[in-house]
N, C-alpha and C positions, 0 to 999 in steps of 0.2 A: 580176526575180530578179536578185540581186547577183551580179557576177562578181569575182574578184580580179583585177585589173591588175597584170601584171608589166611593169616599166618599167626600162630599161637606161639607166645614166648614164655611158658611157664605161668605160675610158678611151679604148678602141678600138671596132672593129667586132666584136671576138671576143665582147663582152657580147651583142650584138643577134644575132649568129649562133647562140649557144648557146640563147638564150632562144626563138627560132624553131625549133630543132632540138627542143626539149622541148614547146613550146606547139603548134607547127603553126600557129601565127597569124602572118600575113605584115604585119599593120598596123605601119606605121612610126610611130615616135615622133622627138622632135626630135634626141636625141643619138645615135641607132642608129649613123649611119655617119660620125660625126665622130671626130676626135681631140680629146678633152676632157681636158687635162691639168690645167687650172684648175676644181677642183670648184666655186668661187664663180661660175663661169659660169651655174649654175642661177639665181642671182639676176638675172642678166643678161638673160634671156629674159623676165623679168616687168617689169623697169625699164630703159628706154631703148632697146628693141631696135628700135622703128620707126625712131628717128632716127639710130641710130649704127653699125648693122650694115652692113658693106661700104661704107664711105666710100671712093671712087676713090682720094684721095689717100693713103691709108695702107695698103690691101691689097696684099699681095704674094705672089709664088711663093716657097716655101720647099722644103726636103727633095729637093734636086735635082730641081726641076720636078714633084714628085709631087702638091703640094698648096698651097691658097691659105690664108694666114695673115690672119685678120681680128684686127687688134692690138688693137681695142676689147675684144673678148670673150675674145682668146686661143685661139679654136677654130679648128681646121684642117680645110678642107674638100677632100676627095680625089675625090668621085664626082660633083659637082654642075656644075662649070665645064668648058668645052669643051677638048679636047685637039688636040695635033698631034704625031704621031711619038712617043706615049707620054708626052708631057709636057704639062701646063697651057699652053694656048695664049696667045700674047703678048697678045691681045685679049680676055682672059678677061673683063675687066670689063664688057665688052658685055652678058654675060649676067646683070649684078648684080641687076636687077629681077626677072626670073624666078625666080633662086634664092632671093631674098629672100621673094618671094611664097610660094613653096614652105615656106619655114621659117616663116613667118607661120602658115600653115595648120597645121603640125606643131606649132607652140608651143601653139597653141588646143587641139589634141587631146591634147597632152602634159599641160597644166595641167588639164583635165577629168579626165584619167584619174588625176592625182596627188591628187584630190580625190574619188575613188570610194570604196567602202567596202574597207578593209584591202588597200590596194595593197601591193605587193612592190617594192622598190628595189634594184636590183642594180648594184654597180660593180666593173668589174676593174682592177686596178693594175698597170703594169708590173713584171716581175720585177726590173729594174735600181733601181726606186724603192723602196728599202729603207726600211721605215719607222724614222724617227728616235723614234718614240713607240710604246708598246704598240699592237697592232693595233685592241683595242677602241677605245683613244683615237682612232685615225684613223677608225673606223668612227662614232664619235660626232660627228667633223666633218663626215663625209658626211651623217648624220643632221640635224644642225644647218643645214646647207646646204639641205636639202629642207624641213625643218620650217618655215623662215621663209616658205615658199610653201605649205604644207599642213598643215591642222589635223588630219588624219586619223589614226587609230590605224593603224599600218603595221608592216612588217617592213622592216628595212635589212640588206643583204647586201654585204660587201666580200670580194672574192677575190682571190688573189695567189699566185705561187709564192714570194714572200718572206716569207708569213706561216709562222710556224714549226709551228703546229698548229690545226685545225679548233676553235671553242669558240663559246659562245652566251652573251649577257649581256643580260638584259630583253628588248628587242625587236630585238636585233643579233645577226647571225651574221657572224663571220670564218672564211672558208674556205681552206684551203691547197689550192692546185693543184699538180699534178705537172707537171715539165717535159715539153714536147711532144715526141714521139718520132715522126718521119717526115719525108716530104719538105719541103723548105724552103717550097714554094709553099704549103703548108697551115699554116705555123706560125701564121699570123694566128687560125686558128679554135681553137687550144688544144687541151688534152687532153680529148677526150670523155669517158673515165671519170671524171676528176676532176669534171667538170662534172655527170656522172651522180649522183656523190654529193653535189654541192651541191644538187642539185634534190631529191633525196630528203630532204636535211635540210630544205629550204625547206618541201617538201610536209607535213612533220609539225608545222610550226609556224603552219599556217595554221588559223584557228579552225573549230572542227568545224561550226558553222552554215553556213560557207561553202565548206567541202571539195567540196561536191558540185557547185559552179559555178565552181570555180576555173579559171583558164586553164590550169594545169598538169594534165598528163594523169596517168592512173593508172600504177601500177608496171609494167603489162604494155605500156608504150608500145612 
C-alpha cells in the first residue's frame, strides 16, 4: 500500500519539527536537523558526498561555537558533533567518521523516500531571506533542485514569513507563515497555527487514491 512521504529540506530544524508534530512520524531524513541555506546542497548528497564531506582541513566551527560548517556542501551541523560547555568541542573533527556514516545512512533513506509515490517536499525560508523574485519562482527553483534527483510526481511547498500571501500553482504551494509569538527559546519551532493551515492546505492537494495512506493525519489530529 502506498504512503505519501513528507520530507523536509531546511532551511532549519523548524521544518522537521512541524512535520513530526503533524505526522507523529519520528523517522529522520538527511536535512531534518541541519542548517541548509544552499538549496543546491540537494544535488551534493547525490554527487561527491562520500569523498568530500567533512574534509578535516576545511571544516570549522561557526556561529559563536554553535555549529560546524562543512564548506564543500555549505551545510551547518549543530546536533552531531561533541560539545564542551555549550560549544562545539575543539577536537570535534575526531567524530568525523561516525557523523559521516550517520549521514550516509540518512542520504540513502532520503533518496528512497524522494522516489516514493507522490512525495511532499517542504522547505522553510528564514523571514530575513526576502525573496528577490516572485515566491512561485523561488518555489520553482526548489522544485528544480529536487527534480534533478527524483522523477516522481510530487508536491513542492515553500513556507516563510516573508511570503506576502499563500497561493498554489500547478504542483507548487507557497505558504505565508505568521511571526512567532512566545518565549524566545521556542522561536525555532515557528508558529503552530500557521503550520496547521499549511498542512491543511497540503492535505487537500494529495491525490485521492493516496489520501487514506498519507503520512498526514486527519483533521481531528
